All heavy atoms as TSV, in Angstrom:
chain	resi	resn	atom	element	x	y	z
A	1	MET	N	N	122.823	-52.061	71.928
A	1	MET	CA	C	121.912	-51.160	71.241
A	1	MET	C	C	120.537	-51.795	71.290
A	1	MET	O	O	120.364	-52.964	70.968
A	1	MET	CB	C	122.404	-50.958	69.813
A	1	MET	CG	C	121.651	-49.959	69.041
A	1	MET	SD	S	122.561	-49.565	67.527
A	1	MET	CE	C	121.455	-48.432	66.818
A	2	SER	N	N	119.562	-51.020	71.673
A	2	SER	CA	C	118.211	-51.554	71.776
A	2	SER	C	C	117.663	-51.901	70.393
A	2	SER	O	O	118.122	-51.371	69.370
A	2	SER	CB	C	117.292	-50.537	72.456
A	2	SER	OG	O	116.996	-49.463	71.575
A	3	LEU	N	N	116.701	-52.768	70.382
A	3	LEU	CA	C	116.080	-53.172	69.125
A	3	LEU	C	C	115.459	-51.963	68.425
A	3	LEU	O	O	115.593	-51.806	67.202
A	3	LEU	CB	C	115.026	-54.251	69.368
A	3	LEU	CG	C	114.261	-54.741	68.142
A	3	LEU	CD1	C	115.217	-55.328	67.110
A	3	LEU	CD2	C	113.223	-55.765	68.545
A	4	GLU	N	N	114.843	-51.095	69.201
A	4	GLU	CA	C	114.215	-49.896	68.628
A	4	GLU	C	C	115.262	-49.007	67.947
A	4	GLU	O	O	115.057	-48.528	66.830
A	4	GLU	CB	C	113.492	-49.107	69.715
A	4	GLU	CG	C	112.789	-47.873	69.193
A	4	GLU	CD	C	112.080	-47.083	70.287
A	4	GLU	OE1	O	111.975	-47.563	71.430
A	4	GLU	OE2	O	111.639	-45.972	69.981
A	5	ASP	N	N	116.409	-48.818	68.606
A	5	ASP	CA	C	117.476	-47.998	68.033
A	5	ASP	C	C	118.046	-48.642	66.771
A	5	ASP	O	O	118.352	-47.963	65.794
A	5	ASP	CB	C	118.594	-47.775	69.049
A	5	ASP	CG	C	118.176	-46.872	70.198
A	5	ASP	OD1	O	117.174	-46.138	70.057
A	5	ASP	OD2	O	118.844	-46.914	71.243
A	6	THR	N	N	118.197	-49.961	66.797
A	6	THR	CA	C	118.697	-50.687	65.631
A	6	THR	C	C	117.744	-50.533	64.456
A	6	THR	O	O	118.174	-50.293	63.321
A	6	THR	CB	C	118.879	-52.183	65.965
A	6	THR	OG1	O	119.827	-52.299	67.034
A	6	THR	CG2	C	119.375	-52.965	64.771
A	7	LEU	N	N	116.455	-50.652	64.727
A	7	LEU	CA	C	115.459	-50.507	63.665
A	7	LEU	C	C	115.444	-49.087	63.101
A	7	LEU	O	O	115.328	-48.904	61.881
A	7	LEU	CB	C	114.069	-50.883	64.180
A	7	LEU	CG	C	113.862	-52.360	64.498
A	7	LEU	CD1	C	112.498	-52.581	65.136
A	7	LEU	CD2	C	114.023	-53.215	63.257
A	8	LYS	N	N	115.588	-48.100	63.964
A	8	LYS	CA	C	115.618	-46.708	63.494
A	8	LYS	C	C	116.827	-46.464	62.590
A	8	LYS	O	O	116.706	-45.826	61.544
A	8	LYS	CB	C	115.655	-45.735	64.682
A	8	LYS	CG	C	114.333	-45.575	65.387
A	8	LYS	CD	C	114.453	-44.608	66.547
A	8	LYS	CE	C	113.149	-44.462	67.301
A	8	LYS	NZ	N	113.258	-43.544	68.437
A	9	ALA	N	N	117.989	-46.988	63.000
A	9	ALA	CA	C	119.195	-46.815	62.194
A	9	ALA	C	C	119.059	-47.536	60.855
A	9	ALA	O	O	119.437	-47.001	59.812
A	9	ALA	CB	C	120.424	-47.313	62.954
A	10	SER	N	N	118.492	-48.734	60.876
A	10	SER	CA	C	118.306	-49.499	59.638
A	10	SER	C	C	117.325	-48.810	58.701
A	10	SER	O	O	117.540	-48.765	57.484
A	10	SER	CB	C	117.812	-50.908	59.955
A	10	SER	OG	O	118.801	-51.635	60.644
A	11	ALA	N	N	116.251	-48.268	59.275
A	11	ALA	CA	C	115.265	-47.561	58.463
A	11	ALA	C	C	115.873	-46.306	57.839
A	11	ALA	O	O	115.634	-46.001	56.665
A	11	ALA	CB	C	114.046	-47.198	59.306
A	12	LYS	N	N	116.669	-45.578	58.615
A	12	LYS	CA	C	117.316	-44.365	58.108
A	12	LYS	C	C	118.287	-44.720	56.981
A	12	LYS	O	O	118.354	-44.041	55.959
A	12	LYS	CB	C	118.054	-43.645	59.246
A	12	LYS	CG	C	118.764	-42.371	58.852
A	12	LYS	CD	C	117.829	-41.266	58.416
A	12	LYS	CE	C	117.070	-40.690	59.568
A	12	LYS	NZ	N	116.208	-39.553	59.172
A	13	ASP	N	N	119.024	-45.832	57.143
A	13	ASP	CA	C	119.961	-46.273	56.118
A	13	ASP	C	C	119.213	-46.650	54.840
A	13	ASP	O	O	119.605	-46.249	53.742
A	13	ASP	CB	C	120.786	-47.452	56.621
A	13	ASP	CG	C	121.828	-47.882	55.613
A	13	ASP	OD1	O	122.681	-47.045	55.248
A	13	ASP	OD2	O	121.788	-49.049	55.180
A	14	ALA	N	N	118.136	-47.409	54.975
A	14	ALA	CA	C	117.355	-47.822	53.800
A	14	ALA	C	C	116.765	-46.609	53.087
A	14	ALA	O	O	116.795	-46.524	51.852
A	14	ALA	CB	C	116.245	-48.781	54.223
A	15	GLU	N	N	116.247	-45.675	53.865
A	15	GLU	CA	C	115.693	-44.445	53.280
A	15	GLU	C	C	116.779	-43.694	52.506
A	15	GLU	O	O	116.551	-43.231	51.384
A	15	GLU	CB	C	115.139	-43.561	54.398
A	15	GLU	CG	C	114.571	-42.244	53.930
A	15	GLU	CD	C	114.122	-41.347	55.073
A	15	GLU	OE1	O	114.246	-41.717	56.248
A	15	GLU	OE2	O	113.640	-40.240	54.768
A	16	GLY	N	N	117.965	-43.607	53.099
A	16	GLY	CA	C	119.066	-42.918	52.443
A	16	GLY	C	C	119.504	-43.605	51.166
A	16	GLY	O	O	119.783	-42.959	50.153
A	17	ARG	N	N	119.560	-44.939	51.200
A	17	ARG	CA	C	119.958	-45.688	50.001
A	17	ARG	C	C	118.964	-45.475	48.860
A	17	ARG	O	O	119.352	-45.272	47.711
A	17	ARG	CB	C	120.088	-47.171	50.320
A	17	ARG	CG	C	121.297	-47.502	51.158
A	17	ARG	CD	C	121.343	-49.005	51.490
A	17	ARG	NE	N	122.398	-49.287	52.420
A	17	ARG	CZ	C	123.655	-49.552	52.071
A	17	ARG	NH1	N	123.997	-49.570	50.799
A	17	ARG	NH2	N	124.564	-49.799	52.980
A	18	LEU	N	N	117.678	-45.538	49.204
A	18	LEU	CA	C	116.645	-45.330	48.180
A	18	LEU	C	C	116.704	-43.911	47.622
A	18	LEU	O	O	116.607	-43.710	46.406
A	18	LEU	CB	C	115.264	-45.613	48.755
A	18	LEU	CG	C	114.943	-47.077	49.030
A	18	LEU	CD1	C	113.637	-47.200	49.803
A	18	LEU	CD2	C	114.863	-47.863	47.729
A	19	GLN	N	N	116.881	-42.959	48.505
A	19	GLN	CA	C	116.933	-41.564	48.076
A	19	GLN	C	C	118.165	-41.306	47.204
A	19	GLN	O	O	118.080	-40.630	46.174
A	19	GLN	CB	C	116.939	-40.653	49.297
A	19	GLN	CG	C	116.665	-39.213	48.991
A	19	GLN	CD	C	116.450	-38.406	50.266
A	19	GLN	OE1	O	116.815	-38.824	51.359
A	19	GLN	NE2	N	115.844	-37.237	50.118
A	20	ALA	N	N	119.307	-41.871	47.606
A	20	ALA	CA	C	120.525	-41.693	46.813
A	20	ALA	C	C	120.385	-42.351	45.449
A	20	ALA	O	O	120.805	-41.788	44.429
A	20	ALA	CB	C	121.727	-42.267	47.567
A	21	ALA	N	N	119.771	-43.523	45.414
A	21	ALA	CA	C	119.573	-44.219	44.141
A	21	ALA	C	C	118.620	-43.437	43.242
A	21	ALA	O	O	118.859	-43.297	42.039
A	21	ALA	CB	C	119.031	-45.625	44.384
A	22	ALA	N	N	117.550	-42.896	43.829
A	22	ALA	CA	C	116.609	-42.095	43.049
A	22	ALA	C	C	117.301	-40.850	42.496
A	22	ALA	O	O	117.085	-40.464	41.340
A	22	ALA	CB	C	115.417	-41.692	43.913
A	23	GLY	N	N	118.155	-40.248	43.309
A	23	GLY	CA	C	118.894	-39.072	42.847
A	23	GLY	C	C	119.850	-39.412	41.718
A	23	GLY	O	O	119.974	-38.663	40.752
A	24	ALA	N	N	120.503	-40.570	41.828
A	24	ALA	CA	C	121.437	-40.993	40.776
A	24	ALA	C	C	120.689	-41.284	39.478
A	24	ALA	O	O	121.140	-40.909	38.392
A	24	ALA	CB	C	122.219	-42.218	41.229
A	25	LEU	N	N	119.545	-41.954	39.605
A	25	LEU	CA	C	118.764	-42.293	38.406
A	25	LEU	C	C	118.194	-41.071	37.712
A	25	LEU	O	O	118.095	-41.032	36.485
A	25	LEU	CB	C	117.629	-43.260	38.769
A	25	LEU	CG	C	118.050	-44.686	39.106
A	25	LEU	CD1	C	116.854	-45.476	39.628
A	25	LEU	CD2	C	118.635	-45.372	37.880
A	26	SER	N	N	117.830	-40.079	38.493
A	26	SER	CA	C	117.219	-38.873	37.920
A	26	SER	C	C	118.237	-37.753	37.685
A	26	SER	O	O	117.842	-36.659	37.294
A	26	SER	CB	C	116.102	-38.375	38.841
A	26	SER	OG	O	116.641	-37.955	40.079
A	27	SER	N	N	119.489	-38.050	37.944
A	27	SER	CA	C	120.568	-37.056	37.818
A	27	SER	C	C	120.343	-35.842	38.720
A	27	SER	O	O	120.748	-34.733	38.390
A	27	SER	CB	C	120.730	-36.611	36.366
A	27	SER	OG	O	121.089	-37.717	35.562
A	28	ASP	N	N	119.698	-36.072	39.852
A	28	ASP	CA	C	119.445	-35.016	40.830
A	28	ASP	C	C	120.514	-35.118	41.915
A	28	ASP	O	O	120.403	-35.905	42.852
A	28	ASP	CB	C	118.043	-35.167	41.426
A	28	ASP	CG	C	117.648	-34.040	42.368
A	28	ASP	OD1	O	118.552	-33.368	42.915
A	28	ASP	OD2	O	116.437	-33.842	42.557
A	29	GLU	N	N	121.570	-34.325	41.755
A	29	GLU	CA	C	122.706	-34.400	42.669
A	29	GLU	C	C	122.317	-34.036	44.100
A	29	GLU	O	O	122.847	-34.594	45.064
A	29	GLU	CB	C	123.835	-33.513	42.182
A	29	GLU	CG	C	124.474	-34.020	40.899
A	29	GLU	CD	C	125.571	-33.106	40.382
A	29	GLU	OE1	O	125.968	-32.159	41.095
A	29	GLU	OE2	O	126.040	-33.357	39.254
A	30	SER	N	N	121.392	-33.111	44.241
A	30	SER	CA	C	120.952	-32.699	45.569
A	30	SER	C	C	120.240	-33.845	46.285
A	30	SER	O	O	120.495	-34.114	47.461
A	30	SER	CB	C	120.023	-31.485	45.449
A	30	SER	OG	O	119.517	-31.121	46.714
A	31	LEU	N	N	119.358	-34.526	45.583
A	31	LEU	CA	C	118.630	-35.660	46.151
A	31	LEU	C	C	119.604	-36.778	46.498
A	31	LEU	O	O	119.496	-37.411	47.557
A	31	LEU	CB	C	117.564	-36.155	45.168
A	31	LEU	CG	C	116.634	-37.262	45.650
A	31	LEU	CD1	C	115.802	-36.799	46.844
A	31	LEU	CD2	C	115.718	-37.708	44.515
A	32	GLN	N	N	120.558	-37.018	45.628
A	32	GLN	CA	C	121.547	-38.060	45.859
A	32	GLN	C	C	122.386	-37.727	47.098
A	32	GLN	O	O	122.618	-38.587	47.947
A	32	GLN	CB	C	122.444	-38.231	44.640
A	32	GLN	CG	C	123.414	-39.396	44.774
A	32	GLN	CD	C	124.217	-39.632	43.498
A	32	GLN	OE1	O	124.021	-38.945	42.488
A	32	GLN	NE2	N	125.103	-40.586	43.534
A	33	ALA	N	N	122.829	-36.489	47.211
A	33	ALA	CA	C	123.632	-36.068	48.358
A	33	ALA	C	C	122.833	-36.173	49.658
A	33	ALA	O	O	123.365	-36.584	50.699
A	33	ALA	CB	C	124.126	-34.640	48.157
A	34	GLU	N	N	121.561	-35.822	49.597
A	34	GLU	CA	C	120.706	-35.919	50.781
A	34	GLU	C	C	120.582	-37.380	51.223
A	34	GLU	O	O	120.627	-37.687	52.414
A	34	GLU	CB	C	119.326	-35.329	50.467
A	34	GLU	CG	C	118.468	-35.085	51.682
A	34	GLU	CD	C	117.159	-34.378	51.325
A	34	GLU	OE1	O	117.171	-33.468	50.482
A	34	GLU	OE2	O	116.133	-34.769	51.909
A	35	GLY	N	N	120.426	-38.272	50.259
A	35	GLY	CA	C	120.354	-39.695	50.576
A	35	GLY	C	C	121.643	-40.212	51.174
A	35	GLY	O	O	121.633	-40.994	52.137
A	36	GLU	N	N	122.761	-39.778	50.638
A	36	GLU	CA	C	124.054	-40.194	51.168
A	36	GLU	C	C	124.249	-39.659	52.586
A	36	GLU	O	O	124.812	-40.344	53.449
A	36	GLU	CB	C	125.173	-39.738	50.236
A	36	GLU	CG	C	125.170	-40.505	48.915
A	36	GLU	CD	C	126.081	-39.912	47.853
A	36	GLU	OE1	O	126.674	-38.837	48.082
A	36	GLU	OE2	O	126.192	-40.532	46.777
A	37	ALA	N	N	123.768	-38.464	52.839
A	37	ALA	CA	C	123.866	-37.881	54.186
A	37	ALA	C	C	123.046	-38.703	55.178
A	37	ALA	O	O	123.473	-38.914	56.322
A	37	ALA	CB	C	123.393	-36.431	54.172
A	38	LYS	N	N	121.893	-39.186	54.755
A	38	LYS	CA	C	121.061	-40.022	55.635
A	38	LYS	C	C	121.766	-41.346	55.940
A	38	LYS	O	O	121.654	-41.874	57.049
A	38	LYS	CB	C	119.695	-40.269	55.025
A	38	LYS	CG	C	118.800	-39.049	55.084
A	38	LYS	CD	C	117.432	-39.313	54.500
A	38	LYS	CE	C	116.598	-38.041	54.570
A	38	LYS	NZ	N	115.260	-38.221	54.014
A	39	GLN	N	N	122.502	-41.864	54.985
A	39	GLN	CA	C	123.251	-43.092	55.228
A	39	GLN	C	C	124.344	-42.864	56.267
A	39	GLN	O	O	124.565	-43.700	57.145
A	39	GLN	CB	C	123.862	-43.609	53.928
A	39	GLN	CG	C	122.821	-44.133	52.941
A	39	GLN	CD	C	123.454	-44.542	51.634
A	39	GLN	OE1	O	124.290	-45.430	51.605
A	39	GLN	NE2	N	123.061	-43.876	50.562
A	40	VAL	N	N	125.008	-41.727	56.180
A	40	VAL	CA	C	126.036	-41.377	57.165
A	40	VAL	C	C	125.385	-41.205	58.536
A	40	VAL	O	O	125.916	-41.668	59.548
A	40	VAL	CB	C	126.807	-40.108	56.748
A	40	VAL	CG1	C	127.708	-39.616	57.869
A	40	VAL	CG2	C	127.612	-40.374	55.487
A	41	GLN	N	N	124.226	-40.571	58.566
A	41	GLN	CA	C	123.508	-40.385	59.828
A	41	GLN	C	C	123.178	-41.746	60.444
A	41	GLN	O	O	123.311	-41.931	61.657
A	41	GLN	CB	C	122.230	-39.578	59.594
A	41	GLN	CG	C	121.471	-39.276	60.868
A	41	GLN	CD	C	120.179	-38.501	60.600
A	41	GLN	OE1	O	119.767	-38.320	59.465
A	41	GLN	NE2	N	119.558	-38.054	61.669
A	42	ALA	N	N	122.782	-42.701	59.633
A	42	ALA	CA	C	122.473	-44.045	60.128
A	42	ALA	C	C	123.721	-44.706	60.711
A	42	ALA	O	O	123.653	-45.368	61.746
A	42	ALA	CB	C	121.894	-44.904	59.009
A	43	GLN	N	N	124.868	-44.497	60.071
A	43	GLN	CA	C	126.120	-45.053	60.585
A	43	GLN	C	C	126.474	-44.436	61.939
A	43	GLN	O	O	126.946	-45.136	62.840
A	43	GLN	CB	C	127.251	-44.827	59.589
A	43	GLN	CG	C	127.115	-45.645	58.322
A	43	GLN	CD	C	128.142	-45.258	57.262
A	43	GLN	OE1	O	128.884	-44.284	57.411
A	43	GLN	NE2	N	128.174	-46.009	56.180
A	44	VAL	N	N	126.241	-43.148	62.070
A	44	VAL	CA	C	126.513	-42.462	63.340
A	44	VAL	C	C	125.569	-42.990	64.424
A	44	VAL	O	O	125.991	-43.221	65.569
A	44	VAL	CB	C	126.387	-40.933	63.182
A	44	VAL	CG1	C	126.417	-40.230	64.533
A	44	VAL	CG2	C	127.490	-40.401	62.274
A	45	MET	N	N	124.304	-43.195	64.075
A	45	MET	CA	C	123.349	-43.743	65.029
A	45	MET	C	C	123.800	-45.119	65.507
A	45	MET	O	O	123.722	-45.429	66.702
A	45	MET	CB	C	121.950	-43.838	64.391
A	45	MET	CG	C	121.302	-42.499	64.124
A	45	MET	SD	S	119.846	-42.588	63.030
A	45	MET	CE	C	118.672	-43.446	64.070
A	46	GLN	N	N	124.269	-45.936	64.584
A	46	GLN	CA	C	124.742	-47.276	64.923
A	46	GLN	C	C	125.975	-47.200	65.823
A	46	GLN	O	O	126.053	-47.904	66.829
A	46	GLN	CB	C	125.066	-48.063	63.644
A	46	GLN	CG	C	125.525	-49.477	63.887
A	46	GLN	CD	C	124.423	-50.388	64.396
A	46	GLN	OE1	O	123.297	-50.308	63.945
A	46	GLN	NE2	N	124.750	-51.242	65.333
A	47	ALA	N	N	126.912	-46.341	65.481
A	47	ALA	CA	C	128.132	-46.197	66.272
A	47	ALA	C	C	127.819	-45.679	67.682
A	47	ALA	O	O	128.402	-46.147	68.666
A	47	ALA	CB	C	129.116	-45.256	65.575
A	48	ALA	N	N	126.883	-44.749	67.785
A	48	ALA	CA	C	126.497	-44.215	69.093
A	48	ALA	C	C	125.863	-45.313	69.941
A	48	ALA	O	O	126.126	-45.413	71.140
A	48	ALA	CB	C	125.537	-43.041	68.927
A	49	GLY	N	N	125.044	-46.134	69.328
A	49	GLY	CA	C	124.432	-47.243	70.053
A	49	GLY	C	C	125.460	-48.254	70.515
A	49	GLY	O	O	125.402	-48.756	71.643
A	50	ASP	N	N	126.433	-48.540	69.659
A	50	ASP	CA	C	127.503	-49.469	70.025
A	50	ASP	C	C	128.328	-48.910	71.185
A	50	ASP	O	O	128.684	-49.645	72.112
A	50	ASP	CB	C	128.409	-49.757	68.825
A	50	ASP	CG	C	127.716	-50.566	67.738
A	50	ASP	OD1	O	126.642	-51.160	68.005
A	50	ASP	OD2	O	128.248	-50.598	66.612
A	51	LEU	N	N	128.634	-47.610	71.133
A	51	LEU	CA	C	129.386	-46.968	72.209
A	51	LEU	C	C	128.609	-47.028	73.517
A	51	LEU	O	O	129.168	-47.324	74.577
A	51	LEU	CB	C	129.711	-45.526	71.840
A	51	LEU	CG	C	130.477	-44.717	72.885
A	51	LEU	CD1	C	131.835	-45.361	73.179
A	51	LEU	CD2	C	130.663	-43.290	72.407
A	52	LYS	N	N	127.318	-46.772	73.451
A	52	LYS	CA	C	126.469	-46.825	74.635
A	52	LYS	C	C	126.506	-48.223	75.249
A	52	LYS	O	O	126.612	-48.378	76.463
A	52	LYS	CB	C	125.031	-46.451	74.239
A	52	LYS	CG	C	124.043	-46.444	75.363
A	52	LYS	CD	C	122.670	-46.024	74.831
A	52	LYS	CE	C	121.576	-46.256	75.805
A	52	LYS	NZ	N	120.256	-45.938	75.245
A	53	ASP	N	N	126.456	-49.253	74.407
A	53	ASP	CA	C	126.527	-50.626	74.897
A	53	ASP	C	C	127.859	-50.896	75.595
A	53	ASP	O	O	127.907	-51.519	76.653
A	53	ASP	CB	C	126.345	-51.623	73.747
A	53	ASP	CG	C	124.925	-51.673	73.214
A	53	ASP	OD1	O	124.009	-51.161	73.890
A	53	ASP	OD2	O	124.744	-52.232	72.111
A	54	LYS	N	N	128.945	-50.425	74.991
A	54	LYS	CA	C	130.274	-50.648	75.579
A	54	LYS	C	C	130.422	-49.917	76.910
A	54	LYS	O	O	131.016	-50.456	77.854
A	54	LYS	CB	C	131.356	-50.226	74.600
A	54	LYS	CG	C	131.473	-51.176	73.421
A	54	LYS	CD	C	132.573	-50.766	72.474
A	54	LYS	CE	C	132.487	-51.483	71.168
A	54	LYS	NZ	N	133.016	-52.767	71.059
A	55	VAL	N	N	129.884	-48.725	77.018
A	55	VAL	CA	C	129.941	-47.980	78.279
A	55	VAL	C	C	129.151	-48.721	79.350
A	55	VAL	O	O	129.616	-48.861	80.495
A	55	VAL	CB	C	129.417	-46.537	78.091
A	55	VAL	CG1	C	129.182	-45.856	79.431
A	55	VAL	CG2	C	130.384	-45.727	77.245
A	56	ASN	N	N	127.977	-49.224	78.996
A	56	ASN	CA	C	127.172	-49.976	79.958
A	56	ASN	C	C	127.891	-51.245	80.409
A	56	ASN	O	O	127.860	-51.598	81.590
A	56	ASN	CB	C	125.804	-50.323	79.371
A	56	ASN	CG	C	124.891	-49.120	79.297
A	56	ASN	OD1	O	125.046	-48.163	80.036
A	56	ASN	ND2	N	123.920	-49.173	78.405
A	57	GLN	N	N	128.555	-51.935	79.476
A	57	GLN	CA	C	129.309	-53.143	79.829
A	57	GLN	C	C	130.472	-52.808	80.756
A	57	GLN	O	O	130.729	-53.534	81.726
A	57	GLN	CB	C	129.825	-53.826	78.567
A	57	GLN	CG	C	128.738	-54.471	77.735
A	57	GLN	CD	C	129.245	-54.948	76.374
A	57	GLN	OE1	O	130.414	-54.779	76.036
A	57	GLN	NE2	N	128.349	-55.541	75.596
A	58	ALA	N	N	131.172	-51.720	80.454
A	58	ALA	CA	C	132.300	-51.316	81.293
A	58	ALA	C	C	131.823	-50.933	82.686
A	58	ALA	O	O	132.451	-51.314	83.691
A	58	ALA	CB	C	133.051	-50.151	80.645
A	59	ALA	N	N	130.725	-50.213	82.777
A	59	ALA	CA	C	130.192	-49.817	84.076
A	59	ALA	C	C	129.783	-51.043	84.882
A	59	ALA	O	O	130.027	-51.122	86.092
A	59	ALA	CB	C	129.005	-48.873	83.889
A	60	SER	N	N	129.207	-52.005	84.217
A	60	SER	CA	C	128.815	-53.236	84.886
A	60	SER	C	C	130.040	-53.997	85.385
A	60	SER	O	O	130.048	-54.521	86.502
A	60	SER	CB	C	128.000	-54.105	83.926
A	60	SER	OG	O	127.632	-55.314	84.540
A	61	ALA	N	N	131.087	-54.044	84.559
A	61	ALA	CA	C	132.315	-54.734	84.952
A	61	ALA	C	C	132.960	-54.053	86.153
A	61	ALA	O	O	133.447	-54.724	87.069
A	61	ALA	CB	C	133.290	-54.783	83.776
A	62	VAL	N	N	132.958	-52.727	86.174
A	62	VAL	CA	C	133.517	-51.990	87.306
A	62	VAL	C	C	132.696	-52.271	88.564
A	62	VAL	O	O	133.244	-52.516	89.638
A	62	VAL	CB	C	133.574	-50.466	87.011
A	62	VAL	CG1	C	133.871	-49.670	88.271
A	62	VAL	CG2	C	134.607	-50.181	85.934
A	63	GLY	N	N	131.385	-52.259	88.421
A	63	GLY	CA	C	130.519	-52.564	89.564
A	63	GLY	C	C	130.768	-53.954	90.105
A	63	GLY	O	O	130.843	-54.160	91.324
A	64	ASP	N	N	130.920	-54.921	89.205
A	64	ASP	CA	C	131.204	-56.302	89.629
A	64	ASP	C	C	132.549	-56.376	90.347
A	64	ASP	O	O	132.685	-57.050	91.374
A	64	ASP	CB	C	131.197	-57.249	88.431
A	64	ASP	CG	C	129.813	-57.476	87.856
A	64	ASP	OD1	O	128.812	-57.138	88.518
A	64	ASP	OD2	O	129.732	-58.007	86.711
A	65	ALA	N	N	133.551	-55.701	89.794
A	65	ALA	CA	C	134.881	-55.724	90.405
A	65	ALA	C	C	134.860	-55.108	91.794
A	65	ALA	O	O	135.472	-55.629	92.723
A	65	ALA	CB	C	135.883	-54.991	89.518
A	66	LEU	N	N	134.130	-54.004	91.942
A	66	LEU	CA	C	134.052	-53.359	93.252
A	66	LEU	C	C	133.321	-54.233	94.252
A	66	LEU	O	O	133.707	-54.286	95.425
A	66	LEU	CB	C	133.367	-51.991	93.117
A	66	LEU	CG	C	134.166	-50.909	92.414
A	66	LEU	CD1	C	133.323	-49.650	92.231
A	66	LEU	CD2	C	135.444	-50.594	93.153
A	67	SER	N	N	132.290	-54.925	93.816
A	67	SER	CA	C	131.563	-55.779	94.745
A	67	SER	C	C	132.411	-56.963	95.179
A	67	SER	O	O	132.267	-57.457	96.305
A	67	SER	CB	C	130.245	-56.246	94.138
A	67	SER	OG	O	130.462	-57.181	93.102
A	68	HIS	N	N	133.319	-57.419	94.335
A	68	HIS	CA	C	134.192	-58.529	94.693
A	68	HIS	C	C	135.313	-58.096	95.638
A	68	HIS	O	O	135.891	-58.912	96.344
A	68	HIS	CB	C	134.783	-59.188	93.438
A	68	HIS	CG	C	133.778	-60.024	92.709
A	68	HIS	ND1	N	133.139	-59.571	91.582
A	68	HIS	CD2	C	133.290	-61.270	92.959
A	68	HIS	CE1	C	132.297	-60.503	91.160
A	68	HIS	NE2	N	132.365	-61.538	91.980
A	69	LEU	N	N	135.639	-56.805	95.625
A	69	LEU	CA	C	136.649	-56.291	96.544
A	69	LEU	C	C	136.132	-56.295	97.971
A	69	LEU	O	O	136.884	-56.328	98.912
A	69	LEU	CB	C	137.067	-54.866	96.156
A	69	LEU	CG	C	137.898	-54.715	94.889
A	69	LEU	CD1	C	138.120	-53.242	94.603
A	69	LEU	CD2	C	139.234	-55.442	95.030
A	70	GLY	N	N	134.840	-56.240	98.048
A	70	GLY	CA	C	134.216	-56.243	99.374
A	70	GLY	C	C	134.020	-54.843	99.902
A	70	GLY	O	O	134.926	-54.030	99.869
A	71	GLY	N	N	132.843	-54.609	100.302
A	71	GLY	CA	C	132.536	-53.311	100.866
A	71	GLY	C	C	132.370	-53.451	102.359
A	71	GLY	O	O	132.855	-54.411	102.967
A	72	PRO	N	N	131.685	-52.522	102.976
A	72	PRO	CA	C	131.445	-52.603	104.423
A	72	PRO	C	C	130.733	-53.908	104.774
A	72	PRO	O	O	129.785	-54.307	104.126
A	72	PRO	CB	C	130.545	-51.392	104.715
A	72	PRO	CG	C	130.780	-50.447	103.558
A	72	PRO	CD	C	131.131	-51.314	102.396
A	73	GLY	N	N	131.255	-54.593	105.752
A	73	GLY	CA	C	130.633	-55.833	106.189
A	73	GLY	C	C	131.120	-57.052	105.448
A	73	GLY	O	O	130.648	-58.146	105.668
A	74	HIS	N	N	132.096	-56.909	104.542
A	74	HIS	CA	C	132.614	-58.065	103.787
A	74	HIS	C	C	133.929	-58.496	104.323
A	74	HIS	O	O	134.805	-58.003	104.689
A	74	HIS	CB	C	132.759	-57.733	102.291
A	74	HIS	CG	C	131.449	-57.729	101.591
A	74	HIS	ND1	N	131.029	-58.772	100.801
A	74	HIS	CD2	C	130.454	-56.819	101.569
A	74	HIS	CE1	C	129.851	-58.497	100.309
A	74	HIS	NE2	N	129.481	-57.299	100.768
């Protein structure tokens, strides 16, 4: 996951935590729910970034394996 993506997910999580806490303190269930939704969104962003990293690693491993098998001229 790129640093930019990590920072975006962290910022979204922090925003959600603050919003949920403000909603809880003010007894504003809508604000609290919105904050909790932002936290879930941050988790999804993190998971998507992790998946992207794993796909890139797998693709690289496949490429390495194919190059070791030898192509034309090997």
